[in-house]
Backbone as numpy.savetxt, mean C-alpha at the origin, in Angstrom:
# Nx Ny Nz CAx CAy CAz Cx Cy Cz
-21.66 -33.36 -16.82 -22.69 -31.89 -16.84 -21.86 -30.90 -16.79
-22.25 -29.97 -18.15 -20.99 -28.85 -17.58 -22.17 -28.01 -16.61
-21.01 -26.85 -16.13 -20.90 -26.54 -14.73 -21.26 -24.75 -15.59
-22.02 -24.46 -15.22 -22.31 -22.38 -15.92 -22.18 -21.62 -14.66
-21.16 -20.64 -14.94 -20.90 -19.77 -14.07 -21.60 -18.87 -13.94
-20.48 -17.86 -13.92 -22.19 -16.86 -13.41 -21.01 -15.88 -14.97
-22.18 -15.00 -15.95 -22.16 -14.28 -16.76 -21.13 -13.25 -17.04
-20.35 -12.66 -15.44 -19.92 -11.79 -15.37 -17.95 -12.91 -15.84
-18.37 -13.58 -15.35 -16.26 -14.19 -15.52 -16.19 -14.04 -13.61
-14.54 -14.73 -14.51 -13.84 -14.75 -12.84 -13.12 -13.43 -12.84
-13.46 -12.68 -11.60 -13.01 -11.37 -11.44 -11.37 -10.96 -11.19
-10.30 -12.42 -11.14 -9.40 -12.39 -10.81 -8.38 -12.88 -12.21
-9.62 -12.70 -13.78 -8.56 -13.30 -14.81 -8.78 -12.36 -15.51
-7.82 -12.52 -16.50 -7.94 -10.72 -16.92 -7.92 -10.85 -18.04
-9.32 -9.51 -18.51 -10.37 -9.44 -19.69 -11.61 -9.91 -19.68
-11.80 -10.54 -18.73 -13.41 -11.23 -18.37 -13.89 -9.82 -18.29
-15.09 -8.95 -17.73 -15.68 -8.30 -17.54 -15.69 -8.09 -16.38
-16.01 -8.73 -15.12 -15.80 -8.81 -14.02 -14.19 -8.70 -13.48
-13.65 -8.95 -14.30 -12.40 -8.31 -13.97 -12.39 -6.72 -13.87
-12.66 -6.43 -15.32 -12.64 -4.57 -15.59 -13.58 -4.23 -14.51
-14.72 -4.66 -13.74 -15.40 -4.13 -12.97 -14.59 -3.92 -11.37
-14.06 -5.01 -11.91 -13.03 -4.96 -10.17 -12.81 -4.13 -10.15
-11.45 -4.44 -10.89 -10.21 -2.74 -11.35 -11.34 -1.83 -10.75
-12.67 -1.11 -11.80 -13.10 0.12 -11.82 -13.16 0.32 -10.37
-13.82 -0.67 -9.52 -13.93 -0.20 -8.52 -13.38 -0.25 -7.34
-12.09 -0.75 -7.87 -11.09 -0.39 -6.60 -10.02 0.56 -7.23
-9.88 1.46 -7.93 -9.59 2.42 -8.60 -10.69 3.58 -7.61
-11.79 3.73 -8.27 -13.04 4.31 -7.04 -13.07 4.72 -5.70
-12.52 3.73 -5.36 -12.89 3.72 -3.98 -11.09 3.64 -3.43
-10.08 4.20 -4.50 -8.87 4.63 -3.39 -9.17 6.13 -4.34
-10.12 6.55 -5.68 -9.78 7.92 -5.26 -11.10 8.28 -3.82
-11.65 7.83 -3.15 -12.03 8.55 -2.30 -11.32 8.46 -1.10
-10.44 7.39 -0.99 -9.60 7.45 0.25 -9.04 9.03 0.39
-8.36 9.12 -0.88 -7.44 10.25 -0.63 -7.30 11.89 -0.14
-8.57 12.25 -0.72 -9.94 12.93 -0.08 -9.98 13.49 1.71
-9.88 12.09 1.77 -9.99 11.97 3.35 -8.62 12.17 3.81
-7.45 12.11 3.12 -6.40 12.87 3.77 -5.82 14.17 3.77
-6.10 14.82 2.46 -6.73 16.10 2.26 -7.42 16.84 3.41
-8.48 16.17 3.69 -9.55 16.92 4.79 -8.82 16.36 6.44
-7.97 15.54 6.36 -7.56 15.80 7.73 -6.18 16.53 7.47
-5.27 16.56 6.96 -4.44 17.78 6.68 -4.48 19.20 6.19
-6.36 19.36 6.32 -6.58 20.77 6.12 -6.78 21.22 7.53
-7.19 19.80 7.78 -7.66 20.61 9.72 -6.27 20.67 10.02
-4.83 19.96 9.83 -4.02 20.25 11.10 -3.37 21.26 10.69
-3.10 21.76 9.46 -2.60 23.38 8.64 -3.93 24.40 8.99
-4.76 24.12 9.06 -5.71 25.47 9.24 -6.14 26.28 10.59
-6.16 25.48 11.61 -6.10 24.77 12.33 -5.15 24.13 13.91
-4.46 25.11 12.57 -2.61 24.30 13.65 -2.76 23.26 14.55
-3.91 22.48 14.48 -3.51 21.33 15.35 -2.59 20.49 15.83
-1.65 20.35 14.98 -0.23 18.89 16.08 -0.56 17.58 15.59
-1.33 17.73 14.31 -1.51 16.17 14.47 -0.07 15.96 14.03
0.73 16.20 13.54 2.26 15.32 12.72 3.10 15.12 14.51
2.89 16.38 14.92 4.00 15.60 16.31 3.74 15.79 17.14
1.84 15.22 17.88 0.69 14.67 18.59 0.62 13.04 17.71
0.87 12.74 16.65 0.64 11.41 16.07 1.77 10.78 15.15
2.22 11.50 15.20 3.70 10.41 14.52 4.67 9.59 15.07
5.26 8.93 14.23 6.19 8.31 14.19 7.37 8.92 15.45
7.90 8.88 16.20 9.33 8.70 17.09 10.19 8.51 17.01
11.69 8.61 17.02 11.66 6.84 16.99 12.28 6.53 18.67
12.06 5.65 18.70 12.24 4.64 20.31 11.66 5.70 21.11
10.86 6.38 21.32 10.28 6.91 22.29 9.27 5.90 22.34
8.57 6.14 23.44 7.15 4.94 23.61 6.47 6.33 23.08
5.97 7.28 23.81 4.65 7.99 22.92 5.01 8.34 21.50
5.86 8.21 20.45 5.64 8.09 19.72 5.42 7.04 18.96
5.33 6.09 20.15 5.20 4.83 18.92 3.76 4.62 18.57
2.45 5.21 19.02 1.39 4.89 18.37 1.10 5.64 16.76
2.22 6.24 16.52 2.72 6.96 15.22 2.85 5.81 14.11
3.07 4.93 14.61 2.62 3.07 13.75 1.95 3.52 13.00
0.72 3.65 13.11 -0.73 3.34 13.33 -1.26 5.33 12.34
-0.24 6.39 13.71 -1.55 7.04 12.75 -0.17 8.13 11.75
0.46 7.30 11.46 1.54 8.28 10.85 1.36 8.17 9.29
0.83 7.14 8.01 0.02 7.10 7.30 -0.27 7.83 6.54
-1.33 8.41 7.74 -3.16 8.94 6.91 -2.48 11.02 7.62
-1.16 11.21 7.82 -0.49 12.64 8.10 0.32 12.85 7.60
0.69 14.28 6.75 1.87 14.55 5.92 2.52 16.05 6.29
3.38 16.21 5.75 3.94 17.38 6.20 3.82 18.17 5.07
2.64 19.12 5.14 1.99 20.30 4.91 1.58 19.00 2.95
0.63 20.18 1.96 0.16 20.03 1.00 1.21 18.98 -0.34
2.36 19.86 -0.15 2.96 19.33 -0.99 3.29 17.92 -1.23
3.97 17.26 -0.15 3.80 16.58 0.77 3.18 14.86 0.51
2.17 15.72 0.32 0.19 15.37 0.29 0.35 14.31 -0.86
0.32 15.98 -1.71 0.60 15.08 -3.06 0.98 14.22 -3.94
2.70 14.57 -3.34 3.67 13.43 -4.73 3.42 11.82 -3.75
2.13 12.22 -2.80 1.80 10.53 -2.53 0.73 10.04 -2.95
-0.26 11.15 -3.34 -2.04 10.85 -3.28 -1.14 9.84 -5.55
-1.14 10.06 -6.05 -1.13 9.89 -7.79 -0.27 8.05 -7.53
0.61 8.09 -7.13 1.75 6.66 -6.64 0.35 5.94 -5.42
-0.26 6.09 -4.75 -1.10 5.30 -3.76 -2.61 5.11 -4.24
-2.70 5.83 -5.47 -4.02 5.89 -6.29 -3.82 4.74 -7.34
-3.03 5.33 -7.98 -2.88 4.23 -8.11 -1.97 2.39 -8.57
-1.40 2.29 -7.23 -0.79 1.18 -6.49 -2.24 0.63 -6.42
-2.66 1.44 -4.88 -3.58 0.79 -4.45 -4.90 -0.08 -4.90
-5.28 0.40 -6.13 -6.15 0.24 -7.21 -5.73 -1.22 -7.68
-4.52 -1.41 -7.17 -4.03 -2.76 -8.65 -3.97 -3.72 -7.02
-3.57 -2.96 -5.71 -3.70 -3.81 -4.71 -5.39 -4.18 -4.35
-6.34 -3.09 -4.50 -6.99 -3.57 -3.73 -8.54 -4.16 -4.55
-7.62 -4.50 -6.71 -8.64 -4.86 -7.44 -8.81 -6.97 -6.49
-7.81 -7.37 -6.40 -7.68 -8.51 -5.86 -8.26 -9.25 -4.94
-8.29 -8.43 -4.15 -9.62 -8.59 -3.02 -9.50 -8.05 -2.35
-10.45 -7.25 -1.17 -10.71 -6.61 -0.06 -9.92 -7.65 1.10
-10.14 -8.57 1.36 -9.60 -9.33 2.26 -7.94 -9.51 2.13
-7.52 -9.36 1.59 -6.06 -9.66 0.78 -5.99 -7.54 1.37
-6.27 -6.99 0.23 -6.21 -5.52 0.78 -5.65 -4.99 2.03
-7.43 -5.20 3.29 -6.95 -4.98 4.44 -5.61 -5.60 5.11
-5.24 -6.89 4.99 -4.31 -7.85 5.55 -3.02 -7.56 4.82
-3.16 -6.83 3.91 -2.26 -6.66 3.68 -1.09 -5.27 3.53
-2.28 -4.55 3.63 -1.77 -2.61 4.40 -1.65 -2.86 6.21
-2.25 -3.87 6.50 -2.05 -3.89 8.16 -0.02 -5.00 7.78
0.19 -5.45 7.81 1.50 -5.65 7.76 2.05 -4.13 7.25
2.15 -4.36 6.46 2.73 -2.98 5.81 3.29 -2.07 6.89
1.69 -1.47 7.09 1.81 -0.47 8.39 2.57 -0.77 9.66
2.38 -1.99 9.89 3.83 -1.87 10.90 5.07 -2.99 10.60
5.25 -2.91 9.42 6.59 -3.82 9.76 7.36 -1.93 9.31
6.27 -1.36 8.02 6.85 -0.22 7.79 7.39 0.15 9.21
6.06 0.95 10.21 6.09 1.74 11.25 7.54 1.33 12.22
6.76 0.19 12.65 7.80 -0.47 13.64 9.56 -0.08 13.59
9.65 -0.29 11.75 10.89 0.07 11.17 11.86 1.13 11.47
10.54 2.44 10.77 10.93 3.71 11.56 11.00 3.29 12.96
10.58 2.85 13.93 9.98 3.34 15.32 11.83 3.08 15.49
12.02 1.49 15.01 13.73 1.45 15.89 14.69 1.51 15.09
14.76 1.72 14.17 15.87 2.97 13.25 16.00 4.08 12.60
14.87 4.74 13.46 15.04 6.52 12.29 15.82 7.29 13.11
16.62 8.05 12.38 17.03 9.16 13.08 16.11 9.32 14.46
17.02 9.26 15.80 16.16 9.95 17.05 16.53 11.62 17.38
15.17 11.92 18.00 14.30 13.58 17.82 14.05 14.17 16.28
12.60 13.07 15.03 12.60 13.06 14.25 11.68 12.52 14.64
10.42 13.45 13.47 9.20 13.05 14.27 8.17 12.38 12.15
8.00 11.16 11.62 7.67 10.69 10.31 6.28 10.52 10.64
6.17 11.42 8.94 4.29 11.01 8.60 4.62 10.90 7.60
3.65 10.65 6.44 3.67 10.77 5.45 2.99 9.01 5.26
2.40 8.91 3.43 2.11 7.49 3.41 2.70 7.14 2.37
4.23 7.49 2.57 5.44 7.04 1.44 5.74 5.84 1.07
5.70 5.69 2.86 6.20 3.74 3.21 4.68 2.78 2.91
3.73 2.98 2.76 2.57 1.96 2.57 2.70 2.61 0.57
2.87 3.52 -0.37 3.46 3.57 -1.70 4.27 2.75 -1.89
5.06 2.44 -1.10 6.75 1.44 -1.47 6.25 0.23 -1.05
5.23 0.14 0.56 4.63 -1.14 0.39 3.87 -2.05 -0.42
3.30 -1.09 -1.71 2.22 -1.39 -2.48 3.35 -1.95 -3.94
4.24 -1.51 -3.71 5.25 -1.35 -5.29 5.72 -2.92 -5.37
6.50 -3.16 -3.54 7.45 -4.19 -3.65 5.98 -5.41 -3.45
4.76 -5.14 -2.88 3.02 -5.86 -3.21 3.55 -6.66 -4.41
3.77 -5.05 -5.20 2.66 -5.93 -5.81 3.66 -6.32 -7.98
4.84 -6.08 -7.41 5.91 -6.66 -7.49 6.34 -8.60 -7.45
6.42 -8.52 -6.33 6.26 -10.02 -5.53 5.21 -10.43 -5.61
4.40 -10.00 -6.10 2.90 -10.47 -6.18 2.68 -11.34 -7.19
3.31 -10.99 -8.36 3.82 -11.60 -9.75 4.85 -11.92 -10.11
5.51 -12.46 -8.59 6.65 -13.92 -8.81 5.56 -14.84 -8.73
5.82 -14.78 -7.59 4.73 -15.94 -6.36 3.41 -16.49 -6.98
2.63 -15.41 -7.44 1.33 -16.24 -7.88 1.63 -16.51 -9.68
2.75 -16.33 -10.37 2.82 -16.42 -12.11 1.73 -16.45 -12.90
1.14 -14.99 -12.99 0.22 -15.12 -14.02 0.66 -13.89 -14.26
-0.75 -14.18 -15.68 -0.05 -12.85 -17.05 -0.51 -11.68 -16.14
-1.09 -11.32 -15.45 -1.58 -10.49 -15.47 -1.44 -10.04 -13.67
-0.67 -10.85 -13.20 0.21 -9.41 -12.02 1.95 -9.54 -12.87
2.52 -10.24 -13.98 3.37 -9.97 -14.30 3.24 -9.07 -15.04
2.04 -8.64 -16.01 2.20 -7.16 -16.75 1.85 -5.91 -15.90
1.30 -6.18 -14.21 1.17 -5.35 -13.58 2.52 -4.47 -12.78
3.08 -6.16 -13.03 4.86 -5.39 -12.44 5.56 -4.60 -13.87
5.48 -5.23 -15.05 6.08 -4.09 -16.60 5.55 -2.83 -16.03
3.90 -2.79 -15.75 3.85 -1.54 -15.73 4.51 -0.65 -14.94
3.74 -1.35 -13.90 4.36 0.08 -12.52 6.30 -0.11 -12.47
6.76 -1.49 -12.63 8.77 -1.24 -12.86 8.69 0.39 -13.84
8.38 0.10 -15.12 7.98 1.55 -15.65 7.57 3.08 -15.34
7.13 2.57 -14.48 6.16 3.73 -14.16 7.26 4.74 -12.62
7.67 3.22 -11.80 8.57 3.58 -10.34 8.64 2.83 -9.96
9.77 2.17 -11.58 11.01 1.53 -10.71 12.15 2.31 -10.63
11.73 3.47 -10.94 13.39 4.10 -10.54 12.77 4.82 -9.03
11.70 4.85 -8.62 11.87 5.43 -6.73 12.38 3.78 -6.01
12.80 3.12 -6.38 13.29 1.89 -6.00 14.25 2.69 -5.32
15.27 3.46 -5.45 16.46 4.39 -5.15 16.59 4.23 -3.92
15.10 4.71 -3.67 14.35 5.88 -2.43 14.32 4.94 -1.03
15.01 3.13 -0.76 15.24 2.37 0.03 15.98 2.55 0.24
17.14 3.48 -0.18 18.47 3.19 0.10 18.98 5.19 0.67
19.63 4.82 1.95 19.82 5.38 2.63 20.66 7.28 2.12
20.03 8.45 2.69 20.13 9.52 1.96 20.36 10.49 3.03
21.01 12.00 2.78 21.24 13.09 3.49 19.84 13.97 3.02
19.14 13.63 2.74 17.58 13.99 2.30 16.66 14.54 3.35
15.51 15.02 3.87 14.89 15.12 5.06 13.66 14.08 4.50
14.08 12.51 4.47 12.90 12.05 3.78 13.25 10.95 4.35
12.64 10.02 5.23 12.25 8.70 6.02 13.05 7.57 5.08
13.95 6.82 4.09 14.24 6.34 3.62 13.30 4.74 4.89
13.97 4.88 5.75 13.70 3.27 6.71 12.50 3.47 6.46
11.76 4.21 6.66 10.16 4.13 6.36 10.06 3.54 4.41
10.51 3.77 3.67 10.47 3.04 2.30 10.81 1.47 2.86
12.13 1.76 2.52 12.28 0.42 3.00 11.78 -0.61 3.39
11.44 -0.63 5.10 11.13 -1.50 5.27 9.24 -1.17 4.87
8.60 -0.27 3.83 7.38 -0.16 3.68 7.81 -1.51 2.45
7.91 -1.75 1.37 8.86 -2.39 0.51 8.67 -3.68 1.66
9.39 -3.77 2.30 9.86 -5.61 3.07 8.70 -5.14 3.62
7.67 -4.90 3.66 6.11 -5.55 4.74 5.53 -5.75 3.05
5.47 -5.19 2.17 4.79 -5.45 0.89 5.60 -6.80 0.19
6.46 -7.11 0.29 6.66 -8.43 -0.50 6.38 -9.47 0.65
6.85 -9.07 2.10 6.13 -10.17 3.57 4.67 -10.48 2.97
3.96 -9.56 2.98 2.49 -9.98 2.41 2.42 -10.15 1.06
2.87 -10.13 -0.12 3.18 -11.06 -0.87 3.14 -12.45 -0.48
4.01 -13.04 0.10 4.08 -14.18 -0.01 3.78 -14.84 1.18
3.31 -13.86 2.36 1.96 -14.70 3.30 0.26 -14.93 2.84
-0.04 -13.87 1.92 -1.32 -13.41 1.16 -1.54 -13.99 -0.26
-0.58 -14.61 -0.61 -0.79 -15.05 -1.84 -2.12 -16.03 -2.44
-2.46 -16.29 -3.60 -3.11 -16.67 -4.40 -3.15 -18.39 -4.32
-4.15 -19.23 -3.57 -3.86 -20.30 -4.08 -3.71 -20.30 -5.48
-2.30 -21.66 -6.05 -3.05 -21.77 -7.61 -4.28 -22.86 -7.76
-4.97 -23.79 -6.56 -5.46 -24.18 -6.71 -7.14 -23.85 -6.96
-6.62 -21.65 -7.17 -8.39 -21.49 -5.86 -9.34 -21.61 -7.18
-10.42 -21.59 -6.63 -11.68 -21.77 -6.91 -12.52 -20.83 -7.61
-12.63 -20.42 -8.82 -12.66 -19.08 -9.67 -13.55 -18.64 -9.59
-14.76 -19.70 -8.53 -16.15 -18.92 -7.27 -15.56 -17.97 -6.18
-14.53 -18.91 -6.25 -14.48 -18.01 -4.85 -13.98 -16.17 -5.10
-14.55 -15.95 -4.62 -14.05 -13.65 -5.12 -12.49 -13.98 -4.21
-12.05 -13.90 -3.25 -11.03 -13.33 -3.08 -10.47 -14.85 -2.12
-9.63 -16.01 -2.02 -8.63 -16.62 -2.17 -7.78 -16.52 -0.93
-7.70 -16.95 -0.47 -6.08 -17.11 0.36 -5.83 -17.90 0.63
-4.20 -18.17 0.87 -3.36 -18.60 1.21 -2.95 -18.26 2.43
-3.71 -18.47 3.84 -3.34 -18.15 4.71 -2.11 -19.20 5.39
-0.91 -18.93 6.19 0.15 -19.45 7.03 -0.48 -19.70 7.87
């Protein structure tokens, strides 16, 4: 007996109607995230709320440890936020399109690895904020996912991301600039780890919209 699937097809298979619908929803969702970051930054700047100091990561200080969770939502001004917005939307779309659960779990791992890495190794007497650790985490995730899952779609994403943002990998190297290369490095490591931990099963059921391989 033949099995009839849904007319939309497999959302994880490139070229199906469901695939493009999933990608479109992910793009809209990521476009909705960035305005929230702008609202937070507007409150911080216009009200002089001091969010950065209150909720940023302060390396090796207990009162700066909560910044591990809050720092990705804060920025040193609108220019800083602008520079993170486009890669966050683009890379986040590719990550989110692969499934909401995988996106949430992966983002949490990236935030933890990036934030704790900054807290343990960052320069003393500094305050670190910004979503660039998450951006580099998504970059590492997409690149590693193409390798561990070995699908044409992921390999295509690897090629596209490599052409657009491969040059940014230099951001994981130590620098004298006023940027947290530690956040970039550990974010990238967190993304690679998330791609391995939450990789899609090779024998996944195409009608399970969000299969995971859990450790």
